[in-house]
GUDOVEX-485705 format. One record per residue: residue number from 0; x, y, z of N, C-alpha, C, O in turn; residue in one letter. Coordinates in Angstrom, 2 decimals. Example, Ala and Ser with C-alpha at 12.3 -4.5 7.8 and 13.67 -1.06 7.14 Angstrom:
// residues 2
<pt 0 <13.19 -5.69 7.80> <12.30 -4.50 7.80> <13.20 -3.30 7.80> <14.24 -3.32 8.46> A>,
<pt 1 <12.85 -2.25 7.08> <13.67 -1.06 7.14> <12.90 0.03 7.87> <13.41 1.14 8.04> S>,
// end
This chain:
// residues 84
<pt 0 <92.94 -57.91 110.68> <92.85 -57.79 109.24> <94.25 -57.94 108.63> <95.19 -57.29 109.08> M>,
<pt 1 <94.37 -58.77 107.63> <95.64 -59.00 106.95> <95.75 -58.02 105.79> <94.88 -57.96 104.92> I>,
<pt 2 <96.84 -57.26 105.78> <97.10 -56.31 104.71> <98.23 -56.87 103.85> <99.40 -56.82 104.25> N>,
<pt 3 <97.90 -57.38 102.68> <98.92 -57.97 101.81> <99.60 -56.87 100.99> <98.93 -56.00 100.44> H>,
<pt 4 <100.92 -56.92 100.92> <101.64 -55.90 100.15> <101.44 -56.07 98.65> <101.04 -57.14 98.17> P>,
<pt 5 <101.72 -55.00 97.93> <101.58 -55.05 96.47> <102.68 -55.93 95.86> <103.60 -56.35 96.55> S>,
<pt 6 <102.55 -56.18 94.59> <103.53 -57.00 93.87> <104.91 -56.35 93.92> <105.91 -57.05 94.12> L>,
<pt 7 <104.99 -55.05 93.75> <106.28 -54.35 93.80> <106.94 -54.50 95.16> <108.15 -54.73 95.25> L>,
<pt 8 <106.17 -54.38 96.22> <106.72 -54.53 97.58> <107.22 -55.96 97.78> <108.29 -56.16 98.35> V>,
<pt 9 <106.47 -56.95 97.30> <106.90 -58.35 97.41> <108.21 -58.58 96.66> <109.10 -59.27 97.16> N>,
<pt 10 <108.34 -58.01 95.48> <109.56 -58.16 94.69> <110.74 -57.52 95.41> <111.82 -58.10 95.46> I>,
<pt 11 <110.54 -56.33 95.98> <111.62 -55.66 96.71> <112.01 -56.44 97.96> <113.19 -56.51 98.30> L>,
<pt 12 <111.03 -57.02 98.65> <111.33 -57.83 99.84> <112.16 -59.05 99.44> <113.16 -59.35 100.08> I>,
<pt 13 <111.74 -59.74 98.39> <112.46 -60.93 97.92> <113.88 -60.56 97.50> <114.82 -61.27 97.84> V>,
<pt 14 <114.03 -59.48 96.78> <115.35 -59.05 96.31> <116.25 -58.67 97.49> <117.39 -59.12 97.56> L>,
<pt 15 <115.76 -57.85 98.38> <116.56 -57.43 99.52> <116.94 -58.58 100.44> <118.09 -58.68 100.87> G>,
<pt 16 <115.99 -59.44 100.74> <116.26 -60.58 101.62> <117.23 -61.56 100.96> <118.06 -62.16 101.64> E>,
<pt 17 <117.13 -61.72 99.65> <118.04 -62.64 98.94> <119.47 -62.13 99.00> <120.39 -62.90 99.27> S>,
<pt 18 <119.68 -60.83 98.74> <121.02 -60.28 98.82> <121.59 -60.42 100.22> <122.77 -60.70 100.39> F>,
<pt 19 <120.75 -60.22 101.23> <121.17 -60.33 102.62> <121.62 -61.75 102.95> <122.65 -61.96 103.58> W>,
<pt 20 <120.82 -62.73 102.50> <121.15 -64.14 102.77> <122.41 -64.56 102.01> <123.26 -65.25 102.58> A>,
<pt 21 <122.55 -64.16 100.75> <123.74 -64.53 99.97> <125.00 -63.90 100.57> <126.06 -64.52 100.57> F>,
<pt 22 <124.88 -62.67 101.07> <126.01 -62.00 101.70> <126.45 -62.75 102.95> <127.65 -62.96 103.15> S>,
<pt 23 <125.52 -63.14 103.78> <125.87 -63.87 105.01> <126.44 -65.25 104.70> <127.37 -65.70 105.36> A>,
<pt 24 <125.89 -65.91 103.69> <126.40 -67.23 103.32> <127.83 -67.12 102.79> <128.67 -67.96 103.12> A>,
<pt 25 <128.10 -66.11 101.97> <129.46 -65.91 101.46> <130.43 -65.60 102.59> <131.57 -66.07 102.58> A>,
<pt 26 <129.98 -64.82 103.57> <130.84 -64.50 104.71> <131.15 -65.75 105.52> <132.28 -65.94 105.97> Q>,
<pt 27 <130.14 -66.61 105.72> <130.35 -67.84 106.47> <131.28 -68.79 105.73> <132.11 -69.45 106.35> L>,
<pt 28 <131.14 -68.89 104.41> <132.03 -69.74 103.61> <133.47 -69.24 103.71> <134.39 -70.04 103.88> I>,
<pt 29 <133.65 -67.92 103.60> <135.00 -67.35 103.74> <135.55 -67.62 105.13> <136.73 -67.94 105.27> K>,
<pt 30 <134.71 -67.49 106.13> <135.14 -67.73 107.51> <135.58 -69.18 107.70> <136.59 -69.43 108.35> L>,
<pt 31 <134.84 -70.12 107.14> <135.21 -71.54 107.26> <136.50 -71.83 106.51> <137.33 -72.61 106.98> R>,
<pt 32 <136.67 -71.21 105.35> <137.84 -71.51 104.52> <139.11 -70.89 105.10> <140.15 -71.55 105.13> R>,
<pt 33 <139.05 -69.66 105.57> <140.25 -68.95 105.99> <140.46 -68.92 107.50> <141.57 -68.66 107.97> T>,
<pt 34 <139.42 -69.18 108.26> <139.47 -69.08 109.73> <139.87 -67.68 110.19> <140.36 -67.51 111.31> R>,
<pt 35 <139.65 -66.68 109.34> <140.00 -65.30 109.66> <138.75 -64.60 110.19> <137.80 -64.37 109.45> D>,
<pt 36 <138.76 -64.27 111.47> <137.57 -63.66 112.09> <137.67 -62.13 112.12> <136.83 -61.47 112.73> I>,
<pt 37 <138.67 -61.57 111.47> <138.81 -60.13 111.43> <137.58 -59.52 110.74> <137.17 -59.96 109.67> K>,
<pt 38 <137.01 -58.53 111.36> <135.84 -57.87 110.80> <134.53 -58.43 111.30> <133.48 -57.86 111.00> G>,
<pt 39 <134.55 -59.53 112.05> <133.32 -60.09 112.62> <133.24 -59.69 114.08> <134.05 -60.12 114.90> L>,
<pt 40 <132.28 -58.88 114.40> <132.09 -58.43 115.76> <131.04 -59.29 116.45> <129.89 -59.31 116.01> S>,
<pt 41 <131.39 -60.01 117.51> <130.40 -60.83 118.21> <129.18 -60.05 118.70> <128.06 -60.54 118.57> P>,
<pt 42 <129.34 -58.85 119.27> <128.13 -58.10 119.65> <127.24 -57.76 118.46> <126.02 -57.81 118.55> P>,
<pt 43 <127.87 -57.42 117.35> <127.09 -57.11 116.14> <126.36 -58.35 115.62> <125.19 -58.27 115.24> S>,
<pt 44 <127.04 -59.49 115.61> <126.40 -60.73 115.17> <125.25 -61.12 116.10> <124.21 -61.61 115.64> Q>,
<pt 45 <125.43 -60.91 117.40> <124.38 -61.22 118.37> <123.18 -60.32 118.18> <122.04 -60.79 118.20> T>,
<pt 46 <123.42 -59.03 117.98> <122.31 -58.10 117.74> <121.61 -58.43 116.42> <120.39 -58.30 116.32> L>,
<pt 47 <122.37 -58.84 115.42> <121.77 -59.22 114.15> <120.87 -60.44 114.33> <119.77 -60.49 113.78> N>,
<pt 48 <121.33 -61.43 115.09> <120.51 -62.63 115.33> <119.24 -62.26 116.11> <118.16 -62.79 115.82> A>,
<pt 49 <119.36 -61.36 117.08> <118.18 -60.92 117.82> <117.22 -60.17 116.91> <116.00 -60.30 117.03> A>,
<pt 50 <117.77 -59.38 116.01> <116.93 -58.69 115.03> <116.22 -59.67 114.11> <115.08 -59.43 113.71> G>,
<pt 51 <116.89 -60.76 113.76> <116.25 -61.79 112.93> <115.04 -62.38 113.62> <114.02 -62.63 112.98> N>,
<pt 52 <115.14 -62.60 114.92> <114.00 -63.14 115.67> <112.85 -62.14 115.64> <111.70 -62.53 115.42> V>,
<pt 53 <113.15 -60.86 115.86> <112.10 -59.84 115.85> <111.45 -59.72 114.47> <110.22 -59.65 114.36> A>,
<pt 54 <112.27 -59.69 113.41> <111.72 -59.59 112.06> <110.92 -60.83 111.68> <109.90 -60.74 111.00> W>,
<pt 55 <111.40 -62.00 112.11> <110.65 -63.23 111.83> <109.27 -63.16 112.45> <108.28 -63.54 111.81> T>,
<pt 56 <109.19 -62.68 113.67> <107.90 -62.54 114.34> <107.01 -61.55 113.60> <105.83 -61.82 113.37> T>,
<pt 57 <107.56 -60.41 113.22> <106.79 -59.40 112.50> <106.25 -59.94 111.17> <105.07 -59.78 110.87> Y>,
<pt 58 <107.13 -60.58 110.39> <106.70 -61.09 109.10> <105.70 -62.25 109.25> <104.80 -62.38 108.43> F>,
<pt 59 <105.85 -63.07 110.28> <104.90 -64.17 110.50> <103.53 -63.62 110.87> <102.52 -64.14 110.40> A>,
<pt 60 <103.49 -62.60 111.69> <102.20 -61.99 112.06> <101.51 -61.41 110.83> <100.28 -61.45 110.73> V>,
<pt 61 <102.29 -60.88 109.90> <101.72 -60.29 108.67> <101.63 -61.28 107.52> <101.31 -60.89 106.40> N>,
<pt 62 <101.91 -62.55 107.78> <101.78 -63.63 106.79> <102.64 -63.40 105.54> <102.20 -63.67 104.43> H>,
<pt 63 <103.85 -62.90 105.75> <104.81 -62.74 104.66> <105.84 -63.85 104.82> <106.84 -63.70 105.52> L>,
<pt 64 <105.59 -64.98 104.16> <106.32 -66.20 104.47> <107.73 -66.25 103.91> <108.59 -66.88 104.52> W>,
<pt 65 <108.00 -65.62 102.77> <109.37 -65.64 102.26> <110.33 -64.93 103.21> <111.39 -65.47 103.52> F>,
<pt 66 <109.99 -63.72 103.68> <110.90 -63.10 104.65> <111.02 -63.88 105.95> <112.07 -63.83 106.60> P>,
<pt 67 <109.98 -64.61 106.35> <110.08 -65.44 107.56> <111.17 -66.49 107.35> <112.04 -66.67 108.20> V>,
<pt 68 <111.11 -67.18 106.22> <112.09 -68.23 105.93> <113.49 -67.64 105.83> <114.45 -68.21 106.35> V>,
<pt 69 <113.61 -66.50 105.15> <114.92 -65.88 105.00> <115.49 -65.46 106.34> <116.68 -65.64 106.59> T>,
<pt 70 <114.66 -64.90 107.23> <115.16 -64.49 108.54> <115.54 -65.68 109.40> <116.48 -65.58 110.20> N>,
<pt 71 <114.85 -66.79 109.26> <115.24 -68.00 109.99> <116.59 -68.49 109.48> <117.45 -68.88 110.27> V>,
<pt 72 <116.78 -68.48 108.16> <118.06 -68.87 107.57> <119.16 -67.93 108.06> <120.25 -68.38 108.42> I>,
<pt 73 <118.88 -66.63 108.07> <119.88 -65.66 108.54> <120.21 -65.86 110.01> <121.36 -65.68 110.41> M>,
<pt 74 <119.22 -66.24 110.80> <119.48 -66.51 112.22> <120.48 -67.65 112.37> <121.42 -67.56 113.16> F>,
<pt 75 <120.28 -68.72 111.61> <121.19 -69.86 111.70> <122.57 -69.55 111.12> <123.58 -70.04 111.64> F>,
<pt 76 <122.64 -68.76 110.04> <123.93 -68.36 109.50> <124.70 -67.50 110.50> <125.90 -67.67 110.69> L>,
<pt 77 <124.00 -66.58 111.14> <124.64 -65.73 112.14> <125.09 -66.52 113.36> <126.17 -66.26 113.91> G>,
<pt 78 <124.28 -67.47 113.78> <124.66 -68.31 114.91> <125.87 -69.17 114.55> <126.75 -69.37 115.39> T>,
<pt 79 <125.91 -69.67 113.34> <127.07 -70.46 112.89> <128.34 -69.61 112.87> <129.41 -70.07 113.26> A>,
<pt 80 <128.21 -68.37 112.42> <129.38 -67.46 112.40> <129.84 -67.16 113.81> <131.04 -67.05 114.06> A>,
<pt 81 <128.90 -67.03 114.74> <129.27 -66.80 116.14> <129.98 -68.02 116.73> <130.83 -67.89 117.61> L>,
<pt 82 <129.63 -69.21 116.22> <130.25 -70.43 116.71> <131.73 -70.54 116.38> <132.48 -71.23 117.06> G>,
<pt 83 <132.14 -69.83 115.31> <133.56 -69.84 114.95> <134.28 -68.88 115.83> <135.50 -68.72 115.71> Y>,
// end
């Protein structure tokens, strides 16, 4: 049985996931521009990427497609940051 969240929950998910994605994108842009890796912990980035996979699976099972897309984007942003 699919349990769809209320409108308020959807709005909070969209807002939270958007801030998360914008934060990671800004960090990656700063990393590319300055090449300063201070403050980026590879174990933390790896755990974050693994968490993105888990959350993507959870949201896909519950048919919450915006968070699925956001977590996939976050996975690639985190992987790109690890590449530096």
